[in-house]
C-alpha positions in Angstrom: 0.0 0.0 0.0 1.3 3.5 -0.9 2.1 5.4 2.3 0.1 8.6 2.9 1.8 12.0 3.3 0.9 15.2 5.0 -1.7 16.8 2.7 -0.6 20.3 3.5 3.0 19.7 2.5 4.3 19.4 -1.1 4.3 15.8 -2.4 6.9 14.8 -4.9 4.8 13.2 -7.5 6.1 10.5 -9.9 7.2 11.8 -13.3 8.2 10.6 -16.8 10.3 12.5 -19.4 10.3 12.1 -23.2 12.3 13.9 -25.8 14.6 17.0 -25.6 14.5 20.7 -26.1 12.6 23.4 -24.1 10.8 21.7 -21.3 7.0 21.4 -21.1 5.2 19.9 -18.1 1.8 18.4 -18.7 -0.7 18.5 -15.9 -3.6 16.1 -16.2 -7.2 16.5 -14.9 -9.5 14.8 -12.4 -9.1 11.1 -12.0 -6.7 10.8 -14.9 -2.9 10.1 -14.9 0.2 11.0 -16.8 -0.6 8.6 -19.7 -3.6 10.7 -20.6 -1.1 12.9 -22.4 0.5 10.0 -24.4 -1.0 11.0 -27.8 -0.1 14.6 -27.4 3.5 13.9 -26.2 3.9 11.6 -29.2 3.5 14.7 -31.4 5.8 16.9 -29.5 8.7 14.8 -28.2 10.8 15.4 -31.3 11.0 19.1 -30.4 10.4 19.5 -26.7 11.4 17.9 -23.4 8.0 16.6 -22.4 7.5 15.9 -18.7 4.3 14.2 -17.5 3.5 13.3 -13.9 0.7 11.9 -11.7 -1.0 14.3 -9.4 -1.0 13.4 -5.7 -3.3 10.5 -5.1 -3.5 9.6 -8.8 -1.7 6.9 -10.7 1.4 5.8 -8.7 2.0 9.1 -6.9 1.7 9.2 -3.0 -1.7 9.5 -1.3 -2.2 12.6 0.8 -3.2 12.2 4.4 -6.2 14.5 4.5 -7.9 17.1 2.2 -5.9 19.4 0.0 -6.6 22.4 -2.3 -5.4 24.2 -5.4 -2.5 25.7 -3.4 -1.1 22.3 -2.5 -1.3 21.1 -6.2 0.6 24.2 -7.2 3.3 23.5 -4.6 3.6 19.9 -5.8 4.3 21.2 -9.3 7.0 23.5 -8.0 8.5 20.7 -5.9 8.7 18.6 -9.1 10.4 21.5 -11.0 13.0 21.9 -8.3 13.7 18.1 -8.1 14.2 17.9 -11.8 16.6 20.9 -11.8 14.6 22.8 -14.5 15.0 26.6 -14.4 11.9 27.6 -16.4 9.3 25.5 -18.3 6.1 25.7 -20.3 3.0 24.4 -18.5 0.1 22.7 -20.2 -2.9 21.7 -18.1 -6.1 19.9 -19.0 -9.4 20.5 -17.1 -8.3 20.8 -13.4 -4.8 21.0 -14.8 -5.9 24.1 -16.7 -6.5 25.7 -13.3 -3.2 24.5 -11.7 -1.2 25.9 -14.7 -2.2 29.6 -14.4 -2.2 29.4 -10.6 1.4 28.2 -10.8 2.4 31.0 -13.3 0.8 33.6 -11.0 2.8 32.3 -8.0 6.0 31.4 -9.8 6.2 33.8 -12.9 10.0 33.5 -12.9 9.7 29.8 -13.4 7.1 29.9 -16.2 7.7 30.4 -19.9 4.0 30.1 -20.9 0.8 28.3 -20.0 -1.7 26.4 -22.1 -5.2 26.2 -20.5 -7.0 23.3 -22.1 -10.6 22.4 -21.5 -11.0 24.4 -18.3 -13.5 26.9 -16.9 -13.7 30.4 -15.5 -16.4 33.1 -15.3 -19.1 30.6 -14.4 -22.6 31.9 -14.0 -24.6 30.9 -10.9 -26.3 28.3 -13.2 -22.9 27.0 -14.4 -21.6 26.7 -10.8 -24.8 25.0 -9.6 -24.5 22.3 -12.4 -21.0 21.3 -11.6 -21.5 21.4 -7.9 -24.6 19.3 -8.5 -22.4 16.6 -10.1 -20.2 16.5 -7.0 -23.3 16.3 -4.7 -24.7 13.4 -6.8 -21.5 11.4 -6.6 -21.3 12.0 -2.8 -24.9 10.9 -2.4 -25.2 8.0 -4.9 -21.6 7.0 -5.3 -19.1 7.8 -8.0 -19.9 4.7 -10.1 -23.5 5.7 -10.4 -22.7 9.0 -12.0 -19.8 8.0 -14.2 -22.1 7.1 -17.2 -23.3 10.7 -17.2 -19.8 12.0 -17.1 -18.7 9.8 -20.0 -21.3 11.3 -22.2 -20.1 14.8 -21.2 -16.5 13.9 -21.8 -16.7 12.0 -25.1 -18.6 12.5 -28.4 -21.2 9.9 -29.3 -19.1 8.9 -32.3 -16.0 8.3 -30.2 -17.9 6.3 -27.6 -19.4 4.1 -30.4 -16.0 3.6 -32.1 -13.8 3.2 -29.0 -15.8 1.6 -26.2 -12.7 0.0 -24.7 -11.1 3.4 -24.3 -14.1 4.8 -22.5 -14.4 1.7 -20.3 -10.7 1.9 -19.4 -11.2 5.5 -18.4 -14.1 4.6 -16.2 -12.1 1.8 -14.5 -9.3 4.3 -13.9 -11.7 6.5 -11.9 -13.3 3.7 -9.9 -9.9 2.1 -9.2 -8.5 5.2 -7.5 -9.2 6.6 -4.0 -12.7 7.9 -3.8 -11.7 10.4 -1.3 -9.0 11.9 -3.6 -11.4 11.8 -6.6 -14.0 13.8 -4.7 -11.4 16.1 -3.3 -10.1 17.1 -6.7 -13.6 17.4 -8.1 -14.4 19.8 -5.3 -11.4 21.9 -6.2 -12.5 21.9 -9.9 -16.1 22.8 -9.0 -15.2 25.5 -6.4 -12.2 27.2 -8.1 -13.1 30.5 -9.8 -10.1 32.0 -11.6 -11.9 35.2 -12.7 -10.6 37.3 -9.8 -7.0 36.7 -10.6 -6.7 35.8 -14.3 -5.5 39.3 -15.1 -2.5 38.7 -12.8 -1.1 35.8 -14.9 1.9 37.5 -16.4 3.0 35.0 -19.1 1.7 34.2 -22.6 -1.2 31.8 -22.6 -3.0 29.5 -25.0 -6.7 29.0 -24.3 -8.0 25.8 -26.0 -11.3 23.9 -25.7 -13.8 21.9 -27.7 -16.8 23.4 -29.4 -19.2 21.0 -27.7 -17.6 20.9 -24.2 -20.6 21.4 -21.9 -18.7 22.4 -18.7 -15.7 24.2 -20.3 -17.5 25.6 -23.3 -16.4 28.4 -25.7 -18.4 31.0 -23.8 -16.3 30.4 -20.6 -13.1 30.2 -22.7 -13.8 33.4 -24.4 -14.1 34.9 -21.0 -10.7 33.4 -20.0 -9.1 34.8 -23.2 -10.5 38.3 -22.5 -9.3 38.3 -18.9 -5.7 37.1 -19.6 -3.2 39.9 -20.4 -1.5 37.9 -23.3 -3.4 35.0 -24.8 -4.8 33.4 -27.9 -8.0 31.4 -28.1 -8.5 28.2 -30.2 -11.8 26.3 -30.3 -11.7 22.8 -31.9 -14.8 21.9 -33.9 -17.0 19.1 -33.0 -15.3 18.0 -29.8 -16.3 17.7 -26.1 -14.1 17.6 -23.0 -11.8 14.6 -23.8 -9.8 16.3 -26.6 -6.6 14.7 -25.4 -8.1 11.3 -26.3 -10.2 12.3 -29.3 -7.9 14.8 -31.0 -4.3 14.4 -29.7 -2.8 15.4 -33.1 -4.8 18.6 -33.2 -3.9 19.5 -29.6 -0.2 18.8 -30.2 -0.3 20.9 -33.4 -1.8 23.9 -31.5 0.6 23.5 -28.6 3.6 23.2 -30.9 2.7 26.4 -32.8 2.1 28.3 -29.6 5.2 27.2 -27.7 7.4 27.9 -30.7 5.9 31.3 -31.1 6.6 32.0 -27.4 10.2 30.9 -27.9 10.9 33.1 -30.9 10.7 36.5 -29.1 12.7 35.1 -26.2 15.5 34.0 -28.7 15.4 37.4 -30.4 15.7 39.2 -27.1 
């Protein structure tokens, strides 16, 4: 059994490195793991040093002893950077990871080259907030397994579910196989974090990327994010829902490649 660690102290999470060049750290979302980025990393490893890791309590990373919040996840990321001896890196985050990334850049701007916010949310209306908090309440009342079918339909398009049932089933097993306490903890963070008050304080270039049909992280919320950030570009991928890393890894990798290379050019010129 993996030993538990103090939830309020940084946890050094397990990590994997592919390729060489400027470093990018990839931050996964709720109930996922480092391998959720495999398809994206495959399209970037020839140019960048791609670092993936498991968030605390996910995959093979240590379990926290008690509840934790966004601040602790940010400190875990900084502890990983220090352990790897990286001076500055790009940060790409999906879903909850898309909240960790800009929060990290706000706290550690001297360590951050740029941030990609992928399939995440800010500027939620009262109705938006009630919907996502209702999902958490339903899982706490009925059990995570009883609500997962609804989540699968929100994450994946109907066509992908029909063509790739084994992928969807594996994702569901990944969630049910992890600590229920950790899963609900991170879902609470995602549901209760509102980046609107501080997005203007993120001082690095940002890419805002989402799927056209993503119900919880829809284009309306991502246009808000783009408008609030001081330096950003917005990309909306046609016909996709939340699981764009699984359904369109080549498209995501292409957008990330172009963005990170554009960020590097002014730095090289300076």
